[in-house]
C-alpha positions in Angstrom: 4.7 2.4 12.2 7.7 2.8 9.9 9.0 -0.7 10.7 5.7 -2.4 9.7 5.0 -3.8 6.3 1.4 -2.4 6.3 0.2 -0.2 3.5 -3.0 1.7 2.8 -3.9 1.6 -0.9 -6.2 4.0 -2.7 -8.5 1.6 -4.7 -10.6 3.2 -7.4 -11.9 -0.1 -8.8 -9.9 0.4 -12.0 -7.1 -1.7 -13.5 -4.2 0.3 -12.1 -5.1 0.4 -8.4 -6.2 -3.3 -8.6 -2.9 -4.4 -10.0 -1.1 -2.2 -7.4 -3.0 -4.2 -4.7 -1.8 -7.5 -6.2 1.8 -6.4 -6.5 1.9 -5.0 -3.0 0.5 -8.2 -1.5 2.9 -10.3 -3.6 5.8 -8.1 -2.2 4.8 -9.1 1.3 2.8 -6.1 2.5 -0.4 -6.3 4.5 -2.7 -4.3 2.3 -5.7 -2.3 3.4 -7.8 -0.8 0.5 -9.7 2.4 0.8 -12.1 3.6 -1.9 -12.8 7.4 -1.8 -16.3 8.2 -2.9 -15.4 11.5 -4.6 -18.0 11.7 -7.4 -20.7 9.4 -8.6 -22.4 10.1 -11.9 -26.1 9.5 -11.6 -25.5 7.6 -8.4 -23.5 4.8 -10.1 -21.4 2.8 -7.6 -20.0 0.0 -9.8 -16.5 1.2 -9.1 -17.1 0.7 -5.4 -18.5 -2.8 -5.9 -15.5 -3.7 -8.1 -13.1 -2.5 -5.4 -14.9 -4.4 -2.7 -15.1 -7.6 -4.8 -11.3 -7.4 -5.6 -10.4 -6.9 -1.9 -12.6 -9.8 -0.9 -10.9 -12.0 -3.5 -7.5 -11.0 -2.3 -8.4 -11.4 1.3 -7.6 -7.8 2.3 -9.5 -5.3 4.4 -11.5 -2.7 2.4 -13.1 0.5 3.6 -15.1 3.1 1.8 -14.6 6.8 2.6 -17.4 9.2 1.7 -15.5 12.3 0.5 -18.3 13.6 -1.9 -19.0 16.7 0.1 -15.3 17.8 0.4 -14.7 16.9 -3.2 -17.6 19.1 -4.3 -16.6 22.0 -2.1 -12.9 21.8 -2.9 -12.6 20.4 -6.5 -15.9 21.0 -8.3 -16.4 24.4 -6.8 -12.9 25.4 -7.7 -13.4 24.0 -11.3 -16.6 26.1 -11.8 -15.2 29.3 -10.2 -12.1 29.1 -12.4 -14.0 29.0 -15.6 -16.3 31.8 -14.4 -13.2 33.8 -13.6 -11.9 33.4 -17.1 -9.2 30.9 -16.2 -8.6 27.3 -17.2 -8.6 25.0 -14.1 -6.5 21.9 -13.4 -8.8 19.8 -11.2 -6.6 16.6 -11.3 -3.7 18.5 -9.8 -5.8 20.1 -7.1 -7.4 16.7 -6.3 -4.1 14.8 -6.1 -2.1 17.4 -4.2 -4.7 18.7 -1.8 -7.2 15.9 -1.4 -6.4 12.4 -2.5 -2.9 11.9 -1.0 -3.8 14.0 2.1 -6.9 11.8 2.8 -4.8 8.7 2.3 -2.3 9.9 4.9 -5.0 11.0 7.3 -6.8 7.6 7.0 -3.6 5.7 7.3 -2.7 7.6 10.5 -6.1 6.8 12.0 -5.4 3.1 11.3 -1.8 3.1 12.5 -0.4 2.5 9.0 2.7 4.1 7.8 2.9 3.4 4.1 0.4 4.9 1.6 0.0 3.9 -2.1 -1.9 4.3 -5.3 -1.8 3.0 -8.9 0.0 6.1 -10.3 2.5 5.5 -13.0 5.4 7.3 -11.3 8.5 6.3 -9.3 10.3 8.0 -6.5 14.0 8.4 -5.8 16.0 10.0 -3.0 18.8 12.6 -3.7 20.6 14.8 -1.3 18.3 13.7 1.6 15.1 14.7 -0.3 12.5 12.5 -2.0 11.6 13.2 -5.6 8.9 12.0 -8.0 10.6 10.3 -11.0 9.1 9.3 -14.4 7.5 5.9 -14.8 8.9 3.2 -17.1 5.8 3.8 -19.3 6.5 7.3 -20.5 3.2 7.3 -22.3 1.3 6.9 -19.0 3.7 8.9 -16.9 1.8 11.0 -14.3 4.5 13.0 -12.7 3.0 16.3 -14.0 0.0 16.0 -11.6 2.1 15.5 -8.4 4.4 18.5 -8.2 2.5 19.9 -5.1 3.3 17.0 -2.8 5.6 17.7 0.2 8.2 15.5 1.9 5.8 14.3 4.6 3.8 12.5 1.9 6.6 11.6 -0.5 8.6 9.7 2.1 5.6 7.4 2.8 4.6 6.7 -0.8 4.9 3.2 -2.3 4.4 3.2 -6.1 4.2 -0.4 -7.4 3.4 0.5 -11.0 6.3 2.8 -11.6 8.5 0.1 -13.2 5.9 -1.5 -15.5 3.9 -0.4 -18.5 0.2 -0.3 -18.8 0.2 -3.3 -21.1 2.3 -5.2 -18.6 -0.2 -4.3 -15.9 -3.0 -5.7 -17.9 -1.1 -8.9 -18.6 -0.1 -9.2 -14.9 -3.8 -9.2 -13.9 -4.8 -11.6 -16.7 -2.1 -14.1 -15.8 -3.4 -14.2 -12.3 -6.9 -14.9 -13.4 -8.3 -11.4 -13.0 -9.8 -11.0 -16.5 -12.3 -8.3 -15.5 -9.5 -6.2 -14.0 -7.3 -6.7 -17.0 -9.8 -5.6 -19.6 -11.2 -2.5 -17.9 -11.3 0.7 -20.0 -9.0 3.6 -19.1 -10.8 6.6 -17.7 -10.7 9.7 -20.0 -10.6 13.3 -18.9 -11.9 14.8 -15.7 -13.8 12.2 -13.6 -16.9 14.4 -13.1 -17.1 15.6 -16.7 -15.1 13.2 -18.9 -16.3 14.5 -22.2 -17.5 18.1 -22.2 -17.0 20.7 -19.4 -19.4 23.1 -21.2 -22.4 20.7 -20.7 -21.3 20.3 -17.0 -21.2 24.0 -16.5 -24.7 24.4 -18.0 -25.9 21.7 -15.7 -24.3 23.1 -12.6 -24.5 26.9 -13.1 -27.6 28.8 -13.7 -27.7 31.3 -16.5 -28.4 34.9 -15.6 -32.1 35.8 -16.4 -32.5 37.5 -19.7 -34.1 40.4 -18.0 -30.8 40.8 -16.1 -28.4 40.4 -19.0 -25.9 43.3 -18.9 -23.2 44.2 -21.4 -20.7 43.5 -18.7 -21.5 39.8 -18.3 -22.5 40.2 -14.7 -25.8 40.7 -12.9 -26.7 44.4 -13.0 -27.7 44.3 -9.4 -24.5 42.8 -8.2 -23.5 45.9 -6.2 -27.0 46.1 -4.8 -29.5 43.4 -3.8 -29.1 40.4 -6.1 -32.0 39.0 -8.1 -33.8 36.3 -6.3 -32.2 33.5 -8.2 -28.7 35.0 -8.3 -26.2 33.7 -5.8 -23.6 36.2 -6.7 -22.3 38.1 -9.7 -19.6 35.4 -10.2 -22.0 32.4 -10.0 -24.0 32.9 -13.2 -23.3 32.0 -16.8 -23.2 35.3 -18.6 -25.0 34.4 -21.9 -24.2 35.7 -25.3 -21.2 38.0 -25.8 -18.9 39.4 -28.4 -15.9 37.9 -30.3 -13.5 40.7 -30.9 -10.1 41.0 -32.5 -6.9 42.3 -30.9 -7.9 45.9 -31.8 -11.3 45.4 -30.1 -13.3 45.2 -33.4 -16.4 43.1 -33.4 -16.1 39.7 -35.2 -19.3 37.9 -34.2 -21.2 36.4 -31.3 -20.3 33.7 -28.8 -22.1 31.6 -26.2 -20.4 33.2 -23.1 -16.7 33.5 -22.2 -16.6 30.5 -19.8 -17.0 28.2 -22.8 -13.7 29.2 -24.4 -10.1 28.5 -23.4 -6.8 30.1 -24.4 -5.5 28.4 -27.5 -8.9 27.0 -28.6 -9.5 26.8 -32.4 -12.2 24.3 -32.9 -15.8 24.8 -31.8 -15.8 28.6 -31.9 -18.9 28.7 -34.0 -17.5 31.5 -36.1 -16.4 31.3 -39.7 -13.8 33.7 -40.9 -11.5 33.6 -44.0 -8.5 32.8 -41.7 -7.5 30.6 -38.9 -8.1 32.2 -35.5 -7.5 31.1 -31.9 -8.7 32.2 -28.5 -6.1 34.6 -27.2 -7.9 35.9 -24.1 -11.2 35.9 -22.3 -12.4 39.0 -20.6 -15.0 38.2 -17.9 -15.7 41.9 -17.0 -17.1 42.5 -20.5 -18.0 39.0 -21.5 -15.7 39.3 -24.5 -13.4 36.7 -26.2 -10.4 37.9 -28.1 -9.6 36.0 -31.3 -6.2 36.2 -32.9 -3.8 34.4 -35.3 -1.6 31.7 -33.7 1.4 34.0 -33.9 -0.2 36.3 -31.4 -0.5 33.5 -28.8 3.3 33.0 -28.3 4.8 34.3 -25.1 8.4 34.1 -23.7 7.6 34.4 -20.0 5.0 33.6 -17.4 4.4 34.0 -13.7 3.4 31.2 -11.3 1.6 31.3 -8.0 1.0 28.6 -5.3 4.2 27.0 -6.3 6.1 24.2 -4.7 9.7 23.2 -5.2 11.3 20.1 -3.7 14.6 21.9 -3.4 14.6 25.6 -4.2 18.2 25.8 -5.3 17.7 23.1 -8.0 15.3 25.5 -9.8 16.0 29.1 -8.7 19.8 28.7 -8.8 19.9 26.5 -11.9 21.3 27.8 -15.2 18.4 26.1 -16.9 15.6 23.7 -16.1 12.9 22.0 -18.2 9.2 23.2 -18.0 6.0 21.7 -19.2 2.6 23.5 -19.2 0.5 20.5 -20.2 0.5 16.8 -19.3 1.6 15.9 -22.8 2.9 19.2 -24.0 6.4 19.4 -25.4 9.2 20.2 -22.8 10.7 23.6 -23.0 13.9 25.1 -21.4 13.7 28.0 -19.1 15.3 30.0 -16.3 13.3 30.6 -13.1 13.6 33.4 -10.6 11.7 34.7 -7.6 9.8 38.1 -7.8 9.5 40.5 -4.9 5.8 39.6 -4.7 6.7 35.9 -4.1 5.8 34.6 -7.6 8.0 32.5 -9.8 9.1 34.3 -13.0 9.7 31.8 -15.8 11.7 33.0 -18.7 11.5 30.7 -21.7 14.4 30.0 -24.0 11.9 29.8 -26.9 8.4 31.3 -27.1 5.5 29.0 -26.2 2.0 29.3 -27.5 -1.3 29.2 -25.5 0.0 29.8 -22.0 -3.3 29.8 -20.2 -3.9 31.4 -16.8 -5.1 28.8 -14.3 -3.2 26.0 -15.9 -0.1 24.4 -14.3 3.6 24.4 -15.1 5.9 21.6 -13.9 9.7 21.7 -13.7 12.0 18.8 -14.5 15.7 18.1 -14.7 17.5 16.5 -17.7 16.7 13.0 -16.4 12.9 13.7 -16.0 13.1 14.2 -12.2 10.1 16.3 -11.1 11.5 19.4 -9.3 8.2 21.2 -8.6 5.6 23.4 -10.2 3.0 26.1 -9.8 -0.2 27.7 -11.2 0.1 30.1 -14.1 -1.0 33.6 -13.3 
C-alpha cells in the first residue's frame, strides 16, 4: 500500500477538511472521503450532506461511518464521568487520540489504503528515525496540543495538507476554485456535542438525585445498599445544592452542585463577596467547592498519567522542556522525571495557576516540536 498515492481523508463537511480534499487531489492523490457520524444535534445531518456534495463535485468516493454509539460510550460517557468525579475533561484529546485517527487507520486498512489525512492545522517532521507533530504555519490555528497521544503507527501514515497554510489562505483557496459555500463556512466553537455550555448538557444528560435522597455527601444515601429506582449508581447523578467554603472550611454560600464548577473559574459562581475569588478545588465526596484568592491557585509541580512521549530521552533526560496546560495557555518551562508509580512528575520553573485535574499537559521543544503529553492527576 505504501507505494500507492491513495489517501483516506476524514471529511467533516467543514472548510478545513474540504480544502484538504482539494489540495490532496491537486497533489495527485486518489482521495476517498469518509465522514464519521460522531454526534448529531437534534438529528441534524447537514454536515454529512455537505461532505457528500463536495465529494460528488470533486469526483471522489465518499463513505459515511456511523460511529455514534462508540462516540457516546467512549467520549460522551467519559466527559460526563469526569465532571461527576470532580475533574475537568479534555474530550477533543480523547476523540483525536483514541477514536478519530484510529478509525481512519482501521477504515483505510479495510479499503487497502495506506495514507490517512485530515484538515488539522499541523505539520509533521522526521528526526532521528521518529515522526513528530510540528506546529502549523498558522500559529493561531495550530492544533498540535490535541495530538500528543498519537503513536508512530499513525504518525508515519499521516498526510497534513493544511500545515503550511493559514486559515484565511484556506478560505481564499476554496473561493478561488469556485467553492464559495466551503470558503464561507463558520468555524466550529468548543466541544462538538455541547459547543456553548457544558452545564446545560450535563443537566440534559444526567438526572438529578431525588430531593428525598439528597444527602450531605452529594451521593445517593443508598449507594452502599439497594439504589433508588431511578439511580443508576452513586456516581451517575447530579448532586444538587452544596456549600461554597473557603480554604479553612468556613461556609461562604450555596452553589448548584460541584460538577458545574472548574478549577480556576471566577465568573458565574453566583456568589458575591467583597473580594475576587476563584475555584481552587471541588470535593465530590461532600459536594463542596473551595473558593480562594488567585494567589492560592499557583502550583509549581504536577503529576501526569496516561502519558505518551515520542522519544522518552528528549523529555525525561532533558535539562528543560516547554509545557502547556491549555490549548492557548502560555508556554512554561519545566523539568520532567518518572516516579516509581509510573507517573510523570513535572517541576515548573515558575508557578502556574489553575492546574486542573483531568486536563492535559503537552510538551514541546524550543522550535515548537510536539514531544508528548499526559493527563493531569
